[in-house]
ZATOR-851254 format. One record per residue (C-alpha): residue number from 1; chain; x, y, z. Coordinates in steps of 0.05 Angstrom, whole numbers, plus 5000, padded with zeros to 4 digits. Layout:
BEGIN
<r><seq>NUM</seq><mol>A</mol><u>X</u><v>Y</v><w>Z</w></r>
...
//
This chain:
BEGIN
<r><seq>1</seq><mol>A</mol><u>2376</u><v>3953</v><w>5005</w></r>
<r><seq>2</seq><mol>A</mol><u>2419</u><v>3921</v><w>5052</w></r>
<r><seq>3</seq><mol>A</mol><u>2484</u><v>3928</v><w>5050</w></r>
<r><seq>4</seq><mol>A</mol><u>2533</u><v>3872</v><w>5007</w></r>
<r><seq>5</seq><mol>A</mol><u>2567</u><v>3857</v><w>5066</w></r>
<r><seq>6</seq><mol>A</mol><u>2517</u><v>3841</v><w>5118</w></r>
<r><seq>7</seq><mol>A</mol><u>2487</u><v>3799</v><w>5066</w></r>
<r><seq>8</seq><mol>A</mol><u>2554</u><v>3761</v><w>5050</w></r>
<r><seq>9</seq><mol>A</mol><u>2585</u><v>3731</v><w>5112</w></r>
<r><seq>10</seq><mol>A</mol><u>2640</u><v>3694</v><w>5096</w></r>
<r><seq>11</seq><mol>A</mol><u>2663</u><v>3644</v><w>5039</w></r>
<r><seq>12</seq><mol>A</mol><u>2655</u><v>3563</v><w>5063</w></r>
<r><seq>13</seq><mol>A</mol><u>2726</u><v>3531</v><w>5054</w></r>
<r><seq>14</seq><mol>A</mol><u>2718</u><v>3457</v><w>5055</w></r>
<r><seq>15</seq><mol>A</mol><u>2742</u><v>3399</v><w>5009</w></r>
<r><seq>16</seq><mol>A</mol><u>2669</u><v>3390</v><w>4976</w></r>
<r><seq>17</seq><mol>A</mol><u>2671</u><v>3463</v><w>4964</w></r>
<r><seq>18</seq><mol>A</mol><u>2740</u><v>3465</v><w>4917</w></r>
<r><seq>19</seq><mol>A</mol><u>2718</u><v>3420</v><w>4879</w></r>
<r><seq>20</seq><mol>A</mol><u>2653</u><v>3458</v><w>4852</w></r>
<r><seq>21</seq><mol>A</mol><u>2709</u><v>3520</v><w>4842</w></r>
<r><seq>22</seq><mol>A</mol><u>2719</u><v>3471</v><w>4775</w></r>
<r><seq>23</seq><mol>A</mol><u>2650</u><v>3481</v><w>4751</w></r>
<r><seq>24</seq><mol>A</mol><u>2659</u><v>3566</v><w>4769</w></r>
<r><seq>25</seq><mol>A</mol><u>2613</u><v>3551</v><w>4832</w></r>
<r><seq>26</seq><mol>A</mol><u>2635</u><v>3587</v><w>4896</w></r>
<r><seq>27</seq><mol>A</mol><u>2596</u><v>3577</v><w>4967</w></r>
<r><seq>28</seq><mol>A</mol><u>2591</u><v>3633</v><w>5014</w></r>
<r><seq>29</seq><mol>A</mol><u>2555</u><v>3633</v><w>5096</w></r>
<r><seq>30</seq><mol>A</mol><u>2507</u><v>3683</v><w>5080</w></r>
<r><seq>31</seq><mol>A</mol><u>2449</u><v>3726</v><w>5123</w></r>
<r><seq>32</seq><mol>A</mol><u>2398</u><v>3681</v><w>5144</w></r>
<r><seq>33</seq><mol>A</mol><u>2339</u><v>3735</v><w>5119</w></r>
<r><seq>34</seq><mol>A</mol><u>2367</u><v>3742</v><w>5049</w></r>
<r><seq>35</seq><mol>A</mol><u>2335</u><v>3716</v><w>4991</w></r>
<r><seq>36</seq><mol>A</mol><u>2366</u><v>3692</v><w>4924</w></r>
<r><seq>37</seq><mol>A</mol><u>2358</u><v>3758</v><w>4883</w></r>
<r><seq>38</seq><mol>A</mol><u>2392</u><v>3795</v><w>4946</w></r>
<r><seq>39</seq><mol>A</mol><u>2452</u><v>3745</v><w>4945</w></r>
<r><seq>40</seq><mol>A</mol><u>2460</u><v>3755</v><w>4872</w></r>
<r><seq>41</seq><mol>A</mol><u>2462</u><v>3833</v><w>4880</w></r>
<r><seq>42</seq><mol>A</mol><u>2507</u><v>3829</v><w>4936</w></r>
<r><seq>43</seq><mol>A</mol><u>2566</u><v>3781</v><w>4897</w></r>
<r><seq>44</seq><mol>A</mol><u>2555</u><v>3824</v><w>4839</w></r>
<r><seq>45</seq><mol>A</mol><u>2571</u><v>3892</v><w>4873</w></r>
<r><seq>46</seq><mol>A</mol><u>2620</u><v>3864</v><w>4921</w></r>
<r><seq>47</seq><mol>A</mol><u>2665</u><v>3826</v><w>4874</w></r>
<r><seq>48</seq><mol>A</mol><u>2650</u><v>3863</v><w>4808</w></r>
<r><seq>49</seq><mol>A</mol><u>2629</u><v>3793</v><w>4768</w></r>
<r><seq>50</seq><mol>A</mol><u>2561</u><v>3773</v><w>4736</w></r>
<r><seq>51</seq><mol>A</mol><u>2525</u><v>3713</v><w>4769</w></r>
<r><seq>52</seq><mol>A</mol><u>2483</u><v>3663</v><w>4735</w></r>
<r><seq>53</seq><mol>A</mol><u>2450</u><v>3621</v><w>4786</w></r>
<r><seq>54</seq><mol>A</mol><u>2445</u><v>3622</v><w>4858</w></r>
<r><seq>55</seq><mol>A</mol><u>2422</u><v>3562</v><w>4899</w></r>
<r><seq>56</seq><mol>A</mol><u>2406</u><v>3567</v><w>4981</w></r>
<r><seq>57</seq><mol>A</mol><u>2400</u><v>3517</v><w>5034</w></r>
<r><seq>58</seq><mol>A</mol><u>2393</u><v>3522</v><w>5110</w></r>
<r><seq>59</seq><mol>A</mol><u>2443</u><v>3483</v><w>5151</w></r>
<r><seq>60</seq><mol>A</mol><u>2421</u><v>3457</v><w>5221</w></r>
<r><seq>61</seq><mol>A</mol><u>2453</u><v>3472</v><w>5274</w></r>
<r><seq>62</seq><mol>A</mol><u>2491</u><v>3420</v><w>5314</w></r>
<r><seq>63</seq><mol>A</mol><u>2475</u><v>3389</v><w>5381</w></r>
<r><seq>64</seq><mol>A</mol><u>2538</u><v>3399</v><w>5430</w></r>
<r><seq>65</seq><mol>A</mol><u>2552</u><v>3378</v><w>5496</w></r>
<r><seq>66</seq><mol>A</mol><u>2594</u><v>3408</v><w>5550</w></r>
<r><seq>67</seq><mol>A</mol><u>2598</u><v>3366</v><w>5606</w></r>
<r><seq>68</seq><mol>A</mol><u>2528</u><v>3368</v><w>5635</w></r>
<r><seq>69</seq><mol>A</mol><u>2499</u><v>3422</v><w>5592</w></r>
<r><seq>70</seq><mol>A</mol><u>2471</u><v>3403</v><w>5522</w></r>
<r><seq>71</seq><mol>A</mol><u>2474</u><v>3464</v><w>5471</w></r>
<r><seq>72</seq><mol>A</mol><u>2461</u><v>3473</v><w>5395</w></r>
<r><seq>73</seq><mol>A</mol><u>2507</u><v>3513</v><w>5343</w></r>
<r><seq>74</seq><mol>A</mol><u>2458</u><v>3560</v><w>5301</w></r>
<r><seq>75</seq><mol>A</mol><u>2424</u><v>3546</v><w>5239</w></r>
<r><seq>76</seq><mol>A</mol><u>2460</u><v>3577</v><w>5181</w></r>
<r><seq>77</seq><mol>A</mol><u>2447</u><v>3593</v><w>5106</w></r>
<r><seq>78</seq><mol>A</mol><u>2493</u><v>3576</v><w>5055</w></r>
<r><seq>79</seq><mol>A</mol><u>2497</u><v>3604</v><w>4985</w></r>
<r><seq>80</seq><mol>A</mol><u>2525</u><v>3568</v><w>4922</w></r>
<r><seq>81</seq><mol>A</mol><u>2537</u><v>3621</v><w>4864</w></r>
<r><seq>82</seq><mol>A</mol><u>2547</u><v>3600</v><w>4799</w></r>
<r><seq>83</seq><mol>A</mol><u>2589</u><v>3652</v><w>4758</w></r>
<r><seq>84</seq><mol>A</mol><u>2588</u><v>3667</v><w>4683</w></r>
<r><seq>85</seq><mol>A</mol><u>2641</u><v>3641</v><w>4639</w></r>
<r><seq>86</seq><mol>A</mol><u>2706</u><v>3670</v><w>4649</w></r>
<r><seq>87</seq><mol>A</mol><u>2698</u><v>3707</v><w>4709</w></r>
<r><seq>88</seq><mol>A</mol><u>2735</u><v>3688</v><w>4773</w></r>
<r><seq>89</seq><mol>A</mol><u>2736</u><v>3709</v><w>4846</w></r>
<r><seq>90</seq><mol>A</mol><u>2801</u><v>3726</v><w>4873</w></r>
<r><seq>91</seq><mol>A</mol><u>2795</u><v>3705</v><w>4950</w></r>
<r><seq>92</seq><mol>A</mol><u>2786</u><v>3629</v><w>4928</w></r>
<r><seq>93</seq><mol>A</mol><u>2855</u><v>3629</v><w>4881</w></r>
<r><seq>94</seq><mol>A</mol><u>2898</u><v>3605</v><w>4932</w></r>
<r><seq>95</seq><mol>A</mol><u>2853</u><v>3541</v><w>4952</w></r>
//
């Protein structure tokens, strides 16, 4: 199995994601090749919580232009993780 820190890249902090915290759902950027079972196991190992459900989506990169050069930001995978009632992740407590 991969290292859990390689699967979970970083938490997503946005207005929409902070609204999901009320439903005990947490959002993370993850490795593009990770599947739902690996993401579930990584979150449980890193944060010592119990995961009920994992939803994933691939977010396509946006086109960016700097003067005459056109480029693209990389595609990323986002996972929304629903935790068991009563479980919390401390990194999101200050939001």
